[in-house]
Biopython code that builds the backbone (N, CA, C, O; Angstrom):
import numpy as np
from Bio.PDB.StructureBuilder import StructureBuilder

atoms = [
    (1, "MET", "N", (-6.489, 2.231, -27.714)),
    (1, "MET", "CA", (-5.431, 2.682, -26.839)),
    (1, "MET", "C", (-6.002, 3.413, -25.637)),
    (1, "MET", "O", (-7.022, 4.098, -25.710)),
    (2, "ASP", "N", (-5.309, 3.241, -24.548)),
    (2, "ASP", "CA", (-5.696, 3.855, -23.285)),
    (2, "ASP", "C", (-4.709, 4.983, -22.981)),
    (2, "ASP", "O", (-3.499, 4.758, -22.998)),
    (3, "ASN", "N", (-5.196, 6.174, -22.708)),
    (3, "ASN", "CA", (-4.293, 7.290, -22.412)),
    (3, "ASN", "C", (-4.165, 7.562, -20.913)),
    (3, "ASN", "O", (-3.994, 8.710, -20.503)),
    (4, "ASN", "N", (-4.245, 6.531, -20.112)),
    (4, "ASN", "CA", (-4.077, 6.660, -18.663)),
    (4, "ASN", "C", (-2.579, 6.729, -18.363)),
    (4, "ASN", "O", (-1.984, 5.754, -17.904)),
    (5, "PHE", "N", (-1.978, 7.893, -18.627)),
    (5, "PHE", "CA", (-0.537, 8.054, -18.490)),
    (5, "PHE", "C", (-0.055, 7.924, -17.061)),
    (5, "PHE", "O", (1.106, 7.588, -16.831)),
    (6, "GLU", "N", (-0.915, 8.181, -16.105)),
    (6, "GLU", "CA", (-0.529, 8.008, -14.700)),
    (6, "GLU", "C", (-0.183, 6.547, -14.423)),
    (6, "GLU", "O", (0.822, 6.245, -13.780)),
    (7, "LYS", "N", (-1.033, 5.645, -14.920)),
    (7, "LYS", "CA", (-0.792, 4.208, -14.761)),
    (7, "LYS", "C", (0.498, 3.809, -15.479)),
    (7, "LYS", "O", (1.312, 3.063, -14.934)),
    (8, "TYR", "N", (0.677, 4.299, -16.684)),
    (8, "TYR", "CA", (1.869, 3.969, -17.458)),
    (8, "TYR", "C", (3.123, 4.560, -16.820)),
    (8, "TYR", "O", (4.189, 3.945, -16.859)),
    (9, "ASN", "N", (3.004, 5.718, -16.249)),
    (9, "ASN", "CA", (4.143, 6.338, -15.572)),
    (9, "ASN", "C", (4.577, 5.492, -14.375)),
    (9, "ASN", "O", (5.772, 5.314, -14.140)),
    (10, "GLU", "N", (3.622, 4.980, -13.631)),
    (10, "GLU", "CA", (3.910, 4.126, -12.476)),
    (10, "GLU", "C", (4.676, 2.864, -12.912)),
    (10, "GLU", "O", (5.662, 2.475, -12.286)),
    (11, "ILE", "N", (4.208, 2.246, -13.982)),
    (11, "ILE", "CA", (4.877, 1.049, -14.502)),
    (11, "ILE", "C", (6.262, 1.399, -15.029)),
    (11, "ILE", "O", (7.218, 0.654, -14.812)),
    (12, "SER", "N", (6.372, 2.520, -15.713)),
    (12, "SER", "CA", (7.646, 2.973, -16.251)),
    (12, "SER", "C", (8.674, 3.207, -15.132)),
    (12, "SER", "O", (9.839, 2.834, -15.268)),
    (13, "GLU", "N", (8.242, 3.814, -14.047)),
    (13, "GLU", "CA", (9.144, 4.064, -12.915)),
    (13, "GLU", "C", (9.611, 2.748, -12.288)),
    (13, "GLU", "O", (10.773, 2.619, -11.905)),
    (14, "LEU", "N", (8.714, 1.783, -12.186)),
    (14, "LEU", "CA", (9.083, 0.468, -11.658)),
    (14, "LEU", "C", (10.133, -0.182, -12.555)),
    (14, "LEU", "O", (11.122, -0.726, -12.063)),
    (15, "LEU", "N", (9.922, -0.126, -13.861)),
    (15, "LEU", "CA", (10.878, -0.721, -14.792)),
    (15, "LEU", "C", (12.232, -0.018, -14.734)),
    (15, "LEU", "O", (13.269, -0.663, -14.890)),
    (16, "LYS", "N", (12.234, 1.287, -14.512)),
    (16, "LYS", "CA", (13.501, 2.021, -14.371)),
    (16, "LYS", "C", (14.291, 1.513, -13.173)),
    (16, "LYS", "O", (15.508, 1.344, -13.251)),
    (17, "VAL", "N", (13.604, 1.272, -12.075)),
    (17, "VAL", "CA", (14.282, 0.765, -10.881)),
    (17, "VAL", "C", (14.840, -0.629, -11.148)),
    (17, "VAL", "O", (15.937, -0.954, -10.695)),
    (18, "LEU", "N", (14.107, -1.438, -11.866)),
    (18, "LEU", "CA", (14.536, -2.810, -12.152)),
    (18, "LEU", "C", (15.651, -2.866, -13.199)),
    (18, "LEU", "O", (16.333, -3.884, -13.316)),
    (19, "ALA", "N", (15.841, -1.801, -13.948)),
    (19, "ALA", "CA", (16.751, -1.815, -15.094)),
    (19, "ALA", "C", (18.217, -1.670, -14.694)),
    (19, "ALA", "O", (18.927, -0.831, -15.249)),
    (20, "HIS", "N", (18.670, -2.465, -13.752)),
    (20, "HIS", "CA", (20.080, -2.477, -13.373)),
    (20, "HIS", "C", (20.463, -3.906, -13.003)),
    (20, "HIS", "O", (19.752, -4.550, -12.231)),
    (21, "PRO", "N", (21.565, -4.411, -13.535)),
    (21, "PRO", "CA", (21.943, -5.805, -13.286)),
    (21, "PRO", "C", (22.118, -6.157, -11.809)),
    (21, "PRO", "O", (21.741, -7.251, -11.390)),
    (22, "VAL", "N", (22.679, -5.252, -11.023)),
    (22, "VAL", "CA", (22.875, -5.542, -9.598)),
    (22, "VAL", "C", (21.528, -5.662, -8.891)),
    (22, "VAL", "O", (21.345, -6.546, -8.054)),
    (23, "ARG", "N", (20.589, -4.784, -9.218)),
    (23, "ARG", "CA", (19.276, -4.844, -8.564)),
    (23, "ARG", "C", (18.525, -6.107, -8.963)),
    (23, "ARG", "O", (17.845, -6.710, -8.133)),
    (24, "ILE", "N", (18.639, -6.510, -10.217)),
    (24, "ILE", "CA", (18.003, -7.762, -10.643)),
    (24, "ILE", "C", (18.634, -8.930, -9.905)),
    (24, "ILE", "O", (17.936, -9.850, -9.479)),
    (25, "CYS", "N", (19.950, -8.896, -9.752)),
    (25, "CYS", "CA", (20.655, -9.959, -9.022)),
    (25, "CYS", "C", (20.199, -10.009, -7.562)),
    (25, "CYS", "O", (19.986, -11.093, -7.017)),
    (26, "ILE", "N", (20.050, -8.856, -6.933)),
    (26, "ILE", "CA", (19.565, -8.798, -5.545)),
    (26, "ILE", "C", (18.173, -9.411, -5.451)),
    (26, "ILE", "O", (17.903, -10.214, -4.558)),
    (27, "ILE", "N", (17.303, -9.036, -6.358)),
    (27, "ILE", "CA", (15.932, -9.558, -6.347)),
    (27, "ILE", "C", (15.924, -11.073, -6.535)),
    (27, "ILE", "O", (15.219, -11.788, -5.823)),
    (28, "ARG", "N", (16.704, -11.554, -7.488)),
    (28, "ARG", "CA", (16.767, -13.005, -7.703)),
    (28, "ARG", "C", (17.319, -13.721, -6.477)),
    (28, "ARG", "O", (16.838, -14.794, -6.113)),
    (29, "GLY", "N", (18.327, -13.129, -5.841)),
    (29, "GLY", "CA", (18.879, -13.724, -4.623)),
    (29, "GLY", "C", (17.851, -13.787, -3.510)),
    (29, "GLY", "O", (17.771, -14.781, -2.788)),
    (30, "LEU", "N", (17.057, -12.720, -3.368)),
    (30, "LEU", "CA", (16.012, -12.715, -2.343)),
    (30, "LEU", "C", (14.912, -13.713, -2.679)),
    (30, "LEU", "O", (14.304, -14.293, -1.779)),
    (31, "LEU", "N", (14.654, -13.914, -3.961)),
    (31, "LEU", "CA", (13.682, -14.941, -4.364)),
    (31, "LEU", "C", (14.158, -16.326, -3.926)),
    (31, "LEU", "O", (13.365, -17.145, -3.460)),
    (32, "GLU", "N", (15.449, -16.577, -4.077)),
    (32, "GLU", "CA", (16.009, -17.880, -3.723)),
    (32, "GLU", "C", (16.115, -18.069, -2.211)),
    (32, "GLU", "O", (15.754, -19.124, -1.689)),
    (33, "LYS", "N", (16.615, -17.037, -1.500)),
    (33, "LYS", "CA", (16.905, -17.175, -0.077)),
    (33, "LYS", "C", (15.747, -16.773, 0.830)),
    (33, "LYS", "O", (15.666, -17.228, 1.972)),
    (34, "GLY", "N", (14.863, -15.934, 0.335)),
    (34, "GLY", "CA", (13.765, -15.440, 1.162)),
    (34, "GLY", "C", (14.123, -14.151, 1.882)),
    (34, "GLY", "O", (13.454, -13.131, 1.713)),
    (35, "ARG", "N", (15.176, -14.199, 2.683)),
    (35, "ARG", "CA", (15.652, -13.020, 3.415)),
    (35, "ARG", "C", (17.162, -12.977, 3.337)),
    (35, "ARG", "O", (17.814, -14.009, 3.180)),
    (36, "CYS", "N", (17.722, -11.770, 3.448)),
    (36, "CYS", "CA", (19.173, -11.642, 3.388)),
    (36, "CYS", "C", (19.589, -10.293, 3.975)),
    (36, "CYS", "O", (18.853, -9.311, 3.880)),
    (37, "ASN", "N", (20.774, -10.257, 4.583)),
    (37, "ASN", "CA", (21.289, -8.989, 5.096)),
    (37, "ASN", "C", (22.332, -8.411, 4.137)),
    (37, "ASN", "O", (22.755, -9.083, 3.196)),
    (38, "VAL", "N", (22.738, -7.182, 4.376)),
    (38, "VAL", "CA", (23.665, -6.475, 3.487)),
    (38, "VAL", "C", (25.015, -7.172, 3.415)),
    (38, "VAL", "O", (25.589, -7.286, 2.332)),
    (39, "SER", "N", (25.531, -7.637, 4.537)),
    (39, "SER", "CA", (26.843, -8.293, 4.547)),
    (39, "SER", "C", (26.856, -9.526, 3.647)),
    (39, "SER", "O", (27.809, -9.740, 2.898)),
    (40, "THR", "N", (25.813, -10.328, 3.719)),
    (40, "THR", "CA", (25.729, -11.521, 2.874)),
    (40, "THR", "C", (25.639, -11.123, 1.408)),
    (40, "THR", "O", (26.295, -11.725, 0.558)),
    (41, "MET", "N", (24.825, -10.104, 1.105)),
    (41, "MET", "CA", (24.701, -9.638, -0.272)),
    (41, "MET", "C", (26.041, -9.126, -0.783)),
    (41, "MET", "O", (26.439, -9.432, -1.907)),
    (42, "GLN", "N", (26.734, -8.349, 0.042)),
    (42, "GLN", "CA", (28.023, -7.790, -0.346)),
    (42, "GLN", "C", (29.004, -8.917, -0.679)),
    (42, "GLN", "O", (29.724, -8.846, -1.675)),
    (43, "HIS", "N", (29.027, -9.938, 0.147)),
    (43, "HIS", "CA", (29.921, -11.070, -0.068)),
    (43, "HIS", "C", (29.568, -11.813, -1.366)),
    (43, "HIS", "O", (30.455, -12.148, -2.152)),
    (44, "CYS", "N", (28.292, -12.065, -1.581)),
    (44, "CYS", "CA", (27.846, -12.795, -2.776)),
    (44, "CYS", "C", (28.083, -11.991, -4.056)),
    (44, "CYS", "O", (28.511, -12.542, -5.070)),
    (45, "LEU", "N", (27.804, -10.696, -4.004)),
    (45, "LEU", "CA", (27.909, -9.851, -5.190)),
    (45, "LEU", "C", (29.340, -9.388, -5.458)),
    (45, "LEU", "O", (29.677, -9.008, -6.579)),
    (46, "ASP", "N", (30.179, -9.422, -4.417)),
    (46, "ASP", "CA", (31.569, -8.971, -4.507)),
    (46, "ASP", "C", (31.666, -7.510, -4.954)),
    (46, "ASP", "O", (32.458, -7.156, -5.827)),
    (47, "ILE", "N", (30.831, -6.677, -4.325)),
    (47, "ILE", "CA", (30.860, -5.234, -4.559)),
    (47, "ILE", "C", (30.882, -4.539, -3.195)),
    (47, "ILE", "O", (30.502, -5.147, -2.194)),
    (48, "PRO", "N", (31.320, -3.278, -3.137)),
    (48, "PRO", "CA", (31.409, -2.572, -1.855)),
    (48, "PRO", "C", (30.046, -2.428, -1.156)),
    (48, "PRO", "O", (29.004, -2.320, -1.804)),
    (49, "GLN", "N", (30.087, -2.431, 0.160)),
    (49, "GLN", "CA", (28.871, -2.320, 0.969)),
    (49, "GLN", "C", (28.078, -1.058, 0.654)),
    (49, "GLN", "O", (26.853, -1.133, 0.560)),
    (50, "PRO", "N", (28.725, 0.116, 0.483)),
    (50, "PRO", "CA", (27.918, 1.305, 0.149)),
    (50, "PRO", "C", (27.158, 1.154, -1.174)),
    (50, "PRO", "O", (26.061, 1.691, -1.323)),
    (51, "THR", "N", (27.734, 0.434, -2.121)),
    (51, "THR", "CA", (27.065, 0.209, -3.406)),
    (51, "THR", "C", (25.832, -0.669, -3.212)),
    (51, "THR", "O", (24.770, -0.391, -3.769)),
    (52, "VAL", "N", (25.980, -1.727, -2.420)),
    (52, "VAL", "CA", (24.831, -2.590, -2.114)),
    (52, "VAL", "C", (23.737, -1.773, -1.438)),
    (52, "VAL", "O", (22.564, -1.876, -1.796)),
    (53, "SER", "N", (24.125, -0.965, -0.462)),
    (53, "SER", "CA", (23.149, -0.145, 0.273)),
    (53, "SER", "C", (22.418, 0.831, -0.639)),
    (53, "SER", "O", (21.219, 1.055, -0.472)),
    (54, "THR", "N", (23.125, 1.411, -1.598)),
    (54, "THR", "CA", (22.488, 2.339, -2.545)),
    (54, "THR", "C", (21.427, 1.617, -3.365)),
    (54, "THR", "O", (20.328, 2.137, -3.557)),
    (55, "HIS", "N", (21.750, 0.429, -3.846)),
    (55, "HIS", "CA", (20.777, -0.335, -4.625)),
    (55, "HIS", "C", (19.589, -0.757, -3.759)),
    (55, "HIS", "O", (18.447, -0.734, -4.218)),
    (56, "LEU", "N", (19.854, -1.138, -2.523)),
    (56, "LEU", "CA", (18.770, -1.511, -1.614)),
    (56, "LEU", "C", (17.846, -0.328, -1.342)),
    (56, "LEU", "O", (16.629, -0.498, -1.267)),
    (57, "GLN", "N", (18.412, 0.861, -1.194)),
    (57, "GLN", "CA", (17.598, 2.061, -0.967)),
    (57, "GLN", "C", (16.640, 2.299, -2.133)),
    (57, "GLN", "O", (15.476, 2.643, -1.927)),
    (58, "LYS", "N", (17.136, 2.112, -3.361)),
    (58, "LYS", "CA", (16.286, 2.321, -4.537)),
    (58, "LYS", "C", (15.176, 1.279, -4.600)),
    (58, "LYS", "O", (14.032, 1.603, -4.922)),
    (59, "LEU", "N", (15.508, 0.039, -4.296)),
    (59, "LEU", "CA", (14.498, -1.022, -4.295)),
    (59, "LEU", "C", (13.462, -0.793, -3.197)),
    (59, "LEU", "O", (12.269, -1.023, -3.395)),
    (60, "LYS", "N", (13.932, -0.340, -2.046)),
    (60, "LYS", "CA", (13.022, -0.077, -0.925)),
    (60, "LYS", "C", (12.104, 1.106, -1.230)),
    (60, "LYS", "O", (10.906, 1.047, -0.953)),
    (61, "ALA", "N", (12.657, 2.175, -1.797)),
    (61, "ALA", "CA", (11.863, 3.361, -2.137)),
    (61, "ALA", "C", (10.782, 3.039, -3.167)),
    (61, "ALA", "O", (9.725, 3.671, -3.185)),
    (62, "ALA", "N", (11.051, 2.057, -4.022)),
    (62, "ALA", "CA", (10.085, 1.657, -5.046)),
    (62, "ALA", "C", (9.060, 0.653, -4.516)),
    (62, "ALA", "O", (8.152, 0.254, -5.245)),
    (63, "GLY", "N", (9.197, 0.245, -3.256)),
    (63, "GLY", "CA", (8.245, -0.701, -2.670)),
    (63, "GLY", "C", (8.464, -2.135, -3.111)),
    (63, "GLY", "O", (7.550, -2.956, -3.040)),
    (64, "ILE", "N", (9.679, -2.446, -3.570)),
    (64, "ILE", "CA", (9.988, -3.789, -4.048)),
    (64, "ILE", "C", (10.477, -4.676, -2.909)),
    (64, "ILE", "O", (10.186, -5.871, -2.875)),
    (65, "ILE", "N", (11.218, -4.084, -1.982)),
    (65, "ILE", "CA", (11.721, -4.822, -0.823)),
    (65, "ILE", "C", (11.356, -4.074, 0.446)),
    (65, "ILE", "O", (10.983, -2.901, 0.415)),
    (66, "GLU", "N", (11.474, -4.783, 1.567)),
    (66, "GLU", "CA", (11.322, -4.155, 2.876)),
    (66, "GLU", "C", (12.353, -4.768, 3.808)),
    (66, "GLU", "O", (12.765, -5.915, 3.634)),
    (67, "GLY", "N", (12.758, -3.993, 4.790)),
    (67, "GLY", "CA", (13.755, -4.461, 5.739)),
    (67, "GLY", "C", (13.159, -4.642, 7.121)),
    (67, "GLY", "O", (12.248, -3.922, 7.530)),
    (68, "GLU", "N", (13.700, -5.624, 7.829)),
    (68, "GLU", "CA", (13.288, -5.878, 9.210)),
    (68, "GLU", "C", (14.542, -5.846, 10.075)),
    (68, "GLU", "O", (15.473, -6.625, 9.872)),
    (69, "ARG", "N", (14.549, -4.935, 11.041)),
    (69, "ARG", "CA", (15.715, -4.757, 11.897)),
    (69, "ARG", "C", (15.653, -5.704, 13.087)),
    (69, "ARG", "O", (14.624, -5.839, 13.749)),
    (70, "LYS", "N", (16.801, -6.365, 13.342)),
    (70, "LYS", "CA", (16.992, -7.179, 14.541)),
    (70, "LYS", "C", (18.329, -6.767, 15.125)),
    (70, "LYS", "O", (19.384, -7.212, 14.671)),
    (71, "GLY", "N", (18.274, -5.916, 16.133)),
    (71, "GLY", "CA", (19.504, -5.372, 16.695)),
    (71, "GLY", "C", (20.158, -4.453, 15.678)),
    (71, "GLY", "O", (19.531, -3.511, 15.195)),
    (72, "LEU", "N", (21.415, -4.723, 15.350)),
    (72, "LEU", "CA", (22.133, -3.903, 14.378)),
    (72, "LEU", "C", (21.956, -4.384, 12.948)),
    (72, "LEU", "O", (22.339, -3.688, 12.007)),
    (73, "GLU", "N", (21.390, -5.551, 12.777)),
    (73, "GLU", "CA", (21.266, -6.151, 11.454)),
    (73, "GLU", "C", (19.885, -5.902, 10.854)),
    (73, "GLU", "O", (18.866, -5.977, 11.541)),
    (74, "VAL", "N", (19.879, -5.601, 9.548)),
    (74, "VAL", "CA", (18.631, -5.455, 8.813)),
    (74, "VAL", "C", (18.560, -6.589, 7.799)),
    (74, "VAL", "O", (19.480, -6.795, 7.007)),
    (75, "SER", "N", (17.465, -7.308, 7.840)),
    (75, "SER", "CA", (17.235, -8.418, 6.919)),
    (75, "SER", "C", (16.186, -7.969, 5.900)),
    (75, "SER", "O", (15.110, -7.495, 6.264)),
    (76, "TYR", "N", (16.519, -8.125, 4.627)),
    (76, "TYR", "CA", (15.629, -7.667, 3.558)),
    (76, "TYR", "C", (14.874, -8.829, 2.936)),
    (76, "TYR", "O", (15.367, -9.955, 2.869)),
    (77, "LYS", "N", (13.649, -8.523, 2.478)),
    (77, "LYS", "CA", (12.840, -9.508, 1.771)),
    (77, "LYS", "C", (12.019, -8.793, 0.705)),
    (77, "LYS", "O", (11.792, -7.585, 0.781)),
    (78, "LEU", "N", (11.581, -9.554, -0.281)),
    (78, "LEU", "CA", (10.730, -9.006, -1.336)),
    (78, "LEU", "C", (9.326, -8.771, -0.791)),
    (78, "LEU", "O", (8.835, -9.547, 0.029)),
    (79, "CYS", "N", (8.686, -7.708, -1.244)),
    (79, "CYS", "CA", (7.320, -7.438, -0.793)),
    (79, "CYS", "C", (6.399, -7.052, -1.956)),
    (79, "CYS", "O", (5.274, -6.601, -1.740)),
    (80, "SER", "N", (6.881, -7.231, -3.178)),
    (80, "SER", "CA", (6.069, -6.895, -4.348)),
    (80, "SER", "C", (5.787, -8.148, -5.163)),
    (80, "SER", "O", (6.675, -8.672, -5.836)),
    (81, "ASP", "N", (4.566, -8.618, -5.102)),
    (81, "ASP", "CA", (4.165, -9.795, -5.884)),
    (81, "ASP", "C", (4.314, -9.539, -7.381)),
    (81, "ASP", "O", (4.667, -10.439, -8.143)),
    (82, "LYS", "N", (4.041, -8.304, -7.794)),
    (82, "LYS", "CA", (4.157, -7.948, -9.211)),
    (82, "LYS", "C", (5.591, -8.146, -9.706)),
    (82, "LYS", "O", (5.807, -8.675, -10.796)),
    (83, "VAL", "N", (6.568, -7.721, -8.901)),
    (83, "VAL", "CA", (7.971, -7.863, -9.279)),
    (83, "VAL", "C", (8.386, -9.334, -9.259)),
    (83, "VAL", "O", (9.132, -9.779, -10.130)),
    (84, "VAL", "N", (7.911, -10.080, -8.281)),
    (84, "VAL", "CA", (8.207, -11.518, -8.225)),
    (84, "VAL", "C", (7.709, -12.194, -9.505)),
    (84, "VAL", "O", (8.435, -12.982, -10.112)),
    (85, "GLN", "N", (6.484, -11.893, -9.914)),
    (85, "GLN", "CA", (5.927, -12.476, -11.134)),
    (85, "GLN", "C", (6.736, -12.066, -12.359)),
    (85, "GLN", "O", (7.010, -12.887, -13.234)),
    (86, "LEU", "N", (7.116, -10.798, -12.416)),
    (86, "LEU", "CA", (7.871, -10.293, -13.558)),
    (86, "LEU", "C", (9.244, -10.953, -13.654)),
    (86, "LEU", "O", (9.645, -11.372, -14.740)),
    (87, "ILE", "N", (9.965, -11.054, -12.553)),
    (87, "ILE", "CA", (11.301, -11.670, -12.556)),
    (87, "ILE", "C", (11.179, -13.159, -12.893)),
    (87, "ILE", "O", (11.988, -13.686, -13.657)),
    (88, "ASN", "N", (10.196, -13.826, -12.341)),
    (88, "ASN", "CA", (9.985, -15.237, -12.685)),
    (88, "ASN", "C", (9.711, -15.406, -14.174)),
    (88, "ASN", "O", (10.208, -16.345, -14.796)),
    (89, "LEU", "N", (8.935, -14.514, -14.736)),
    (89, "LEU", "CA", (8.628, -14.573, -16.154)),
    (89, "LEU", "C", (9.881, -14.322, -16.995)),
    (89, "LEU", "O", (10.106, -15.011, -17.989)),
    (90, "LEU", "N", (10.686, -13.355, -16.608)),
    (90, "LEU", "CA", (11.897, -13.018, -17.357)),
    (90, "LEU", "C", (12.929, -14.126, -17.332)),
    (90, "LEU", "O", (13.691, -14.286, -18.285)),
    (91, "PHE", "N", (12.962, -14.897, -16.246)),
    (91, "PHE", "CA", (13.977, -15.948, -16.099)),
    (91, "PHE", "C", (13.389, -17.342, -16.246)),
    (91, "PHE", "O", (13.983, -18.329, -15.812)),
    (92, "GLU", "N", (12.244, -17.410, -16.846)),
    (92, "GLU", "CA", (11.599, -18.686, -17.108)),
    (92, "GLU", "C", (12.440, -19.469, -18.124)),
    (92, "GLU", "O", (12.889, -18.918, -19.129)),
    (93, "ASP", "N", (12.640, -20.734, -17.852)),
    (93, "ASP", "CA", (13.436, -21.562, -18.785)),
    (93, "ASP", "C", (12.599, -22.154, -19.877)),
    (93, "ASP", "O", (13.118, -22.870, -20.734)),
]
sb = StructureBuilder()
sb.init_structure("model")
sb.init_model(0)
sb.init_chain("A")
sb.init_seg("    ")
for serial, (resi, resn, name, xyz) in enumerate(atoms, 1):
    if name == "N":
        sb.init_residue(resn, " ", resi, " ")
    sb.init_atom(name, np.array(xyz, "f"), 0.0, 1.0, " ", f" {name:<3s}", serial, name[0])
structure = sb.get_structure()
């Protein structure tokens, strides 16, 4: 056994962020579409815009997604290869 709790804590925090159905849905949607804005996500998820924004903030703070601003619109994309691999593994048929 390895007692490198710092490493385990980092992984644990990542899993905590992923442990919500809406966030997993957002990640899967970004995997399929590549990029997406909040309005499109809100429409697809059928949840209020502030709720989508809250989930996006958590994903962004964890380094899972990043946003690119073009005028008033922010387009989000995945930026964590580790999360992409994990989600692909979890939804493997």
